[in-house]
C-alpha positions in Angstrom: 90.3 -87.5 77.5 87.9 -87.2 74.7 84.1 -86.7 74.6 81.8 -89.6 74.2 81.4 -90.8 70.7 78.3 -89.2 69.0 75.9 -90.6 66.5 77.2 -91.0 62.9 78.1 -87.6 61.5 77.7 -85.8 64.8 80.5 -84.5 67.1 81.3 -86.3 70.3 79.0 -85.6 73.3 80.6 -83.7 76.2 79.6 -82.7 79.7 80.6 -80.1 82.2 82.4 -82.8 84.1 84.5 -83.6 81.0 85.4 -80.0 80.5 86.4 -79.7 84.2 88.5 -82.8 84.1 90.4 -81.8 81.0 90.8 -78.3 82.3 92.4 -79.6 85.4 94.8 -81.7 83.4 95.9 -78.7 81.4 96.1 -76.4 84.4 95.2 -72.8 85.0 98.5 -71.4 83.6 97.9 -72.9 80.1 94.1 -73.1 80.1 92.4 -72.0 76.9 89.1 -72.9 75.3 91.0 -74.1 72.2 93.1 -76.6 74.2 90.2 -78.0 76.1 88.1 -78.4 72.9 91.0 -80.0 71.1 91.4 -82.7 73.7 87.7 -83.3 73.8 87.5 -83.6 70.0 85.0 -80.8 69.6 85.0 -77.2 68.3 85.6 -74.4 70.8 82.1 -73.1 70.1 80.7 -76.3 71.7 82.1 -75.3 75.1 80.0 -72.1 75.2 76.9 -74.3 76.0 78.6 -75.1 79.3 80.9 -72.2 80.3 80.7 -68.5 79.8 83.8 -68.1 77.6 87.4 -68.1 79.0 86.3 -66.5 82.3 83.7 -69.2 82.9 86.3 -71.9 82.1 88.8 -70.3 84.5 86.1 -70.3 87.2 85.1 -73.9 86.6 88.6 -75.2 86.9 89.8 -72.7 89.5 86.9 -73.4 91.9 87.3 -77.1 91.3 91.0 -76.8 92.5 90.1 -74.6 95.4 87.9 -77.4 96.9 91.1 -79.2 97.7 92.4 -76.3 100.0 92.3 -77.3 103.6 93.3 -74.9 106.4 94.0 -76.7 109.7 92.4 -75.1 112.7 94.0 -76.4 115.9 93.7 -74.7 119.2 96.1 -71.7 119.0 96.0 -67.9 119.1 95.0 -65.6 116.3 98.6 -64.9 115.2 99.6 -68.5 115.0 96.4 -69.4 113.1 96.9 -66.6 110.6 100.5 -67.7 110.0 99.3 -71.2 109.4 96.7 -69.9 107.0 99.2 -67.8 105.1 101.8 -70.6 104.7 99.2 -73.2 103.7 97.7 -70.8 101.1 101.0 -69.9 99.7 102.1 -73.5 99.3 98.7 -74.4 97.7 99.0 -71.6 95.2 102.7 -72.3 94.3 101.8 -76.0 93.7 99.2 -74.9 91.1 100.7 -72.6 88.4 98.2 -70.0 87.3 96.3 -70.1 90.6 97.9 -66.9 91.8 96.6 -65.0 88.8 93.1 -66.5 89.2 92.9 -65.5 92.9 94.3 -62.0 92.3 91.8 -61.2 89.6 88.8 -61.8 91.9 88.5 -63.5 95.2 86.2 -65.1 96.1 84.9 -65.8 92.6 82.8 -68.9 93.4 81.5 -71.2 96.1 84.8 -72.8 96.8 86.6 -69.5 97.3 83.7 -68.2 99.4 83.9 -71.4 101.6 87.7 -70.7 102.2 87.0 -67.2 103.3 84.0 -68.1 105.4 86.0 -70.7 107.2 88.7 -68.2 108.1 86.2 -65.7 109.3 84.6 -68.3 111.5 88.1 -69.3 112.8 88.7 -65.7 113.9 85.3 -65.2 115.4 85.9 -68.3 117.5 89.0 -66.5 118.8 87.0 -63.5 119.9 87.0 -61.2 116.9 83.9 -59.5 115.4 82.9 -60.6 111.9 83.8 -57.4 110.2 87.3 -57.3 111.8 87.7 -61.0 110.9 87.0 -60.4 107.2 89.4 -57.5 107.0 92.2 -59.4 108.7 91.6 -62.6 106.8 91.4 -60.9 103.4 94.5 -58.9 104.1 96.5 -62.0 105.0 95.2 -63.9 102.0 96.0 -61.0 99.7 99.5 -60.8 101.1 100.2 -64.5 100.7 98.8 -64.6 97.2 100.8 -61.6 96.1 104.0 -63.1 97.5 103.3 -66.4 95.7 102.6 -64.6 92.5 105.8 -62.7 92.7 107.8 -65.9 93.3 106.0 -67.6 90.4 106.9 -64.8 88.0 110.5 -64.7 89.2 110.9 -68.5 88.9 109.5 -68.4 85.4 111.8 -65.5 84.5 114.9 -67.2 85.8 113.9 -70.5 84.2 113.4 -68.8 80.9 116.9 -67.3 81.1 118.7 -70.6 80.6 120.1 -70.6 77.1 118.9 -67.0 76.5 122.0 -64.9 76.2 120.2 -61.6 76.5 118.5 -62.6 79.7 121.7 -64.2 81.1 123.5 -60.9 80.5 120.8 -59.0 82.3 121.1 -61.3 85.3 124.9 -61.0 85.3 124.6 -57.2 85.1 122.3 -57.2 88.1 124.8 -59.2 90.1 127.6 -56.9 89.2 125.5 -53.9 90.2 124.8 -55.3 93.6 128.4 -56.1 94.2 129.9 -52.8 92.9 127.6 -50.2 94.3 128.9 -49.1 97.7 125.6 -48.9 99.5 124.1 -52.0 97.9 127.3 -54.1 98.4 127.6 -53.2 102.1 123.9 -53.9 102.7 124.1 -57.3 101.1 127.5 -58.6 102.3 126.2 -59.9 105.6 122.7 -61.1 104.6 122.1 -64.7 105.7 121.3 -67.2 103.0 117.6 -68.2 103.6 115.2 -70.1 101.5 112.2 -68.5 99.8 109.9 -70.3 102.3 111.8 -69.0 105.3 111.9 -65.4 103.8 108.1 -65.6 103.3 107.7 -66.7 106.9 109.8 -63.8 108.1 107.9 -61.1 106.2 104.4 -62.5 106.8 105.0 -62.9 110.5 105.8 -59.2 110.7 102.8 -58.4 108.6 100.5 -60.5 110.8 101.9 -59.0 114.1 101.0 -55.6 112.8 97.5 -56.6 112.2 97.0 -58.5 115.4 98.5 -55.6 117.4 95.9 -53.3 115.9 93.1 -55.8 116.0 93.1 -57.7 119.3 90.0 -59.9 120.1 87.0 -57.8 120.9 88.2 -54.5 119.4 85.5 -52.9 117.1 86.5 -52.3 113.5 86.2 -48.5 113.8 88.8 -48.6 116.6 91.0 -51.0 114.6 91.0 -48.5 111.7 91.7 -45.6 114.0 94.7 -47.6 115.4 96.0 -47.9 111.8 95.3 -44.2 111.1 92.6 -45.0 108.5 89.4 -43.0 108.2 86.3 -44.6 106.7 85.4 -43.2 103.3 82.3 -41.0 103.3 79.0 -42.5 102.2 77.2 -41.0 99.2 75.1 -38.8 101.5 78.2 -37.4 103.1 78.0 -39.3 106.4 80.7 -41.5 107.8 
């Protein structure tokens, strides 16, 4: 995509929609002001009229992508809904390279992210939780899912980069030898089942969610939830709690 042809001797005219469309084509993982400007046929400086540098470009493209995230909300208990939320969010992030970094840096960053979080808070309030408990639980599950997706994204990139790289291939081979030769590690790994990354995520996130829902059943106030998790609120500036 290129900007609209300008008058004789002038650069092409562009719009915020043009920048958003090209940014989405490039993707968050490879997004730079230079790449967007090059595709639009303008200087990078021309983009500053529309976005606040790289951070503004990330926000424009990231929030545009987040509008596509849909979390189903059928009739089910809190645990089942949170599991659905975590799995849906993880898959959404993995399908969009760079999204994990965008969400980990700051969430919510814009209206689309805020709408996702507000929707999940509403879903938990409908199930009997108070708003403050709902935001703590939803944010915790979202953060866990995003972190797991980010870790998988980094590992996948690392392993993919190892093909043809003798140094990296040696490191991977050394790691396998270490797991097989160390007595404790070898015994611990010998009977592990072969599960997919998706199934492994489901396993660990289910345990994570059960811990949260056990401590935060519907109707329990946040202070009691924190006490159940052995967490004390931080003192306010005046020394009160």
